C-alpha positions, 0 to 999 in steps of 0.5 A, spaced: 536 522 452 536 515 451 539 515 444 545 520 446 547 515 451 554 512 449 552 503 449 559 502 447 562 503 455 567 497 456 572 495 461 577 488 461 576 483 465 581 484 470 579 492 471 573 488 473 575 483 477 580 488 481 573 493 482 569 487 484 575 484 490 574 491 493 566 492 492 564 486 494 566 487 502 563 493 502 557 491 500 556 485 504 558 490 510 553 496 508 548 490 507 549 487 515 548 494 517 543 497 514 539 491 516 542 492 523 538 499 522 532 495 520 531 499 513 527 497 508 530 497 501 527 495 494 532 494 489 528 495 481 531 492 475 527 495 468 530 494 462 529 492 455 529 484 453 535 480 453 539 487 457 541 482 462 536 484 468 537 477 471 545 476 470 546 483 474 540 481 479 545 475 480 552 479 480 548 483 485 546 478 490 553 474 490 556 478 496 549 479 500 547 474 506 542 470 502 538 470 509 536 478 507 533 478 501 528 475 496 528 476 488 521 477 485 520 476 478 514 479 475 511 476 469 503 477 467 498 478 473 495 472 476 487 472 475 487 473 483 492 479 482 487 482 476 482 481 481 485 487 485 488 494 485 494 495 479 499 497 486 496 491 491 501 486 488 506 490 490 504 493 496 503 485 498 511 484 496 514 490 500 520 487 505 518 488 513 524 493 516 532 490 515 530 486 509 532 487 501 526 486 495 529 485 488 524 486 483 526 483 475 521 488 472 516 492 476 510 496 477 512 499 471 513 494 465 505 493 464 505 501 463 511 501 458 509 495 455 501 498 454 504 505 452 509 501 446 504 497 444 499 503 444 494 500 449 494 506 454 493 513 450 497 519 453 491 521 460 491 514 462 498 513 462 499 520 467 495 518 471 498 511 471 505 514 473 502 519 478 499 513 481 506 510 482 510 516 485 505 517 490 507 510 491 514 510 491 514 517 495 508 514 501 514 509 502 520 513 502 516 518 507 516 511 511 523 509 511 524 504 504 529 506 500 528 505 493 532 503 488 532 504 480 536 501 474 534 501 468 539 496 463 540 499 456 542 497 450 541 498 442 536 494 437 543 491 434 546 488 441 539 485 443 538 483 436 545 479 436 543 476 443 537 473 441 540 470 436 545 467 440 539 464 445 535 461 439 542 457 436 543 452 442 537 448 444 537 449 451 536 456 451 531 457 445 526 456 449 527 463 452 526 467 446 518 468 443 514 471 437 513 477 442 521 478 443 522 478 436 517 483 435 520 488 440 526 488 437 523 490 430 518 495 434 525 498 438 524 505 437 517 504 440 519 501 446 525 506 446 520 513 447 516 509 452 521 507 457 525 514 456 517 517 457 517 513 463 525 515 466 522 522 465 516 522 468 519 518 474 526 520 476 525 524 482 529 525 488 526 520 492 526 514 486 532 516 481 534 512 475 540 510 475 542 508 467 547 502 466 550 502 459 549 494 459 553 492 452 558 490 456 556 486 461 563 487 466 561 494 465 554 494 467 555 489 473 562 494 476 556 500 475 551 496 479 555 494 484 558 500 484 551 504 485 548 499 490 554 501 495 554 508 494 547 510 495 548 505 502 553 509 504 550 515 503 544 513 506 548 511 512 551 517 512 545 521 512 542 517 517 547 518 523 547 525 521 540 527 522 540 521 529 545 527 531 541 533 529 534 530 533 538 529 539 540 536 539 532 538 537 530 534 543 533 539 547 528 545 544 521 545 547 516 542 542 512 547 537 505 549 540 500 545 535 498 552 531 493 549 527 486 547 529 480 545 526 475 552 526 467 550 529 464 546 533 466 539 533 463 534 528 460 529 532 457 534 537 453 535 532 449 528 532 442 526 534 443 521 539 436 521 540 434 517 534 432 510 535 427 505 533 422 501 536 423 493 537 417 493 532 419 496 527 427 495 527 425 487 526 420 488 521 426 493 517 431 487 519 427 482 515 427 486 509 434 489 509 437 482 510 432 480 504 435 485 500 442 485 502 442 477 501 440 478 493 445 484 493 451 479 495 449 474 489 449 480 485 456 483 487 459 477 486 456 475 479 458 483 477 465 482 480 465 488 484 469 488 491 466 492 497 470 495 502 467 496 508 471 499 515 468 500 522 471 505 528 467 508 533 467 508 541 469 501 546 462 498 546 459 503 540 455 497 537 461 495 532 461 487 533 452 487 533 451 491 527 457 487 523 453 481 525 446 483 523 450 486 516 453 479 515 447 474 517 444 472 510 450 473 507 454 467 503 461 466 508 464 465 502 463 471 500 465 475 505 471 476 510 470 480 518 478 482 519 478 484 526 484 489 527 488 487 533 495 492 535 500 490 530 504 484 532 512 485 531 513 482 523 507 488 522 510 493 526 516 491 521 513 494 514 509 500 512 503 500 517 498 500 510 502 493 508 497 488 513 491 491 511 493 491 503 494 484 504 487 483 506 483 487 501 478 483 497 479 480 491 473 483 485 466 480 487 468 479 494 466 484 501 471 485 506 469 488 513 475 490 517 473 491 526 477 496 526 482 499 521 487 503 518 485 509 522 488 506 528 494 511 525 490 517 526 487 515 532 490 510 538 497 510 535 497 519 535 493 519 541 498 513 545 504 516 542 506 509 537 508 514 531 510 520 530 507 528 529 509 527 522 507 520 521 500 521 524 499 527 520 502 525 513 497 519 514 491 522 512 494 523 505 496 517 505 489 513 507 486 517 502 490 515 496 490 508 498 482 509 498 482 512 492 486 506 489 481 501 491 476 506 489 479 506 482 479 499 482 472 499 482 471 497 490 465 500 493 469 503 500 464 505 505 467 506 513 462 508 520 464 512 525 459 508 531 458 514 535 456 513 542 455 519 548 460 518 554 454 517 559 451 510 554 459 508 554 459 507 561 452 504 562 454 499 556 461 498 561 457 497 566 452 492 564 458 488 561 461 487 568 455 484 571 454 480 565 459 473 566 457 472 559 460 478 556 465 480 562 470 478 557 468 484 551 472 489 558 478 490 559 482 495 564 484 498 557 477 500 555 476 503 562 483 508 561 481 509 554 475 514 558 479 518 561 483 521 553 475 522 552 476 528 548 483 527 546 479 522 542 474 527 539 479 531 537 482 526 532 476 523 530 473 530 528 480 531 524 480 525 521 472 525 518 474 532 515 481 529 512 477 523 510 470 523 508 471 524 500 466 522 495 470 515 492 470 513 500 465 517 505 464 517 512 458 515 515 457 518 523 452 512 525 447 514 532 449 508 536 445 510 543 440 506 541 442 500 538 437 498 533 437 504 530 444 503 528 444 496 526 438 499 521 442 506 519 448 500 517 444 496 513 441 502 509 447 505 507 450 499 505 444 496 502 443 503 498 451 504 496 451 496 493 445 497 489 446 505 486 453 501 484 449 496 480 443 501 478 449 505 475 452 499 471 446 499 469 445 505 465 
């Protein structure tokens, strides 16, 4: 496909100038409108070495308000980035609503390089592209606009540009031996790029191929395309807004899909308990094992992600304290999750959690998690029905990415019954040292207990996986609950270490 593209297309400087005089004010106006509408935008530039990506990015941003965009140059992963899942460094670079992030190379770069150099087989390549498609689809479903450009030049043109760069002392450093090797292996790179385009050209992230031999032509085509896409997006948004306004007059469709059978939570045996003597003995033994295991996962560079959800006063804090009591504080972080602030709300809802995921060998413990999307946000109406229903698959993909990168992922639902919760609430109200833990919001949430039961059931059924299981902790007895959490974490780490030794 790429070899059939006419790379001789040109545009005179006068033609380009006339077109730019019309396009630049349009682009400036559209950027302001996209910002006003709160649309996050990612613009990707891929292509052959010396095809002019940097120059074209510079041309694109000239008409834009510099307060509204940021440019990222993607190099080889840093040591920190290499200790996270592959897509982590791109999740952490997502633009907030209304801003534009421009990428000089992107999440495609490493895959194409490995494919061209023969370091990645077809099966691994297929898996990587599937992950990227999931990533782009998830972002666009949440409102992101993704624009992808591929800058195409011939082997002869690339060689010519390398020689021009080498001829001047101030630019000689820009051409490396790897660049010349890529030119010699041009056909392999062409195949790798063609595979990239074929596998990832979608309706939610289509590629625009830029014939980049003539820079005037390339500049004009890129700016024209951005103006076209921005304009089309705004027109479609206006159409959708009118359709939604009309649909508000129609009564909402009743939910027809139900979870069959009894509640998952109804089947939990909350009578389980431990005596104080047994509890102390088990606690000492398990914390001793946890101390040793924490050192071992650091040595073997195994990341651990532990999420705690549960009823208010369900015992999350007490379990976390006992879990971390003998761990090296330099190797773990407890992340308390509150309602998102305005800056966090301006991003994809998973962005703030990706930013707190542990590096290899470290432990991240989340006191409340990304599951707020399908619990409190669902019940309180902080997101749409479509958004929380879509979140199940989005969360499963995030946890699969963590697991594929070597992480142990565990999730605890700290379960108590309604009577035990009331008893603990009253106990907190009577104790001046604990009164701060109870709020009017906690009492109000009790009124929605049945709504939460339904939401928790669906959450567990849809997101308890082999790679990130839910563990329902019988929590009416705090001693039993704390030991259950410790035993589960210790067993999961020991099983992983044993598997690595096989």
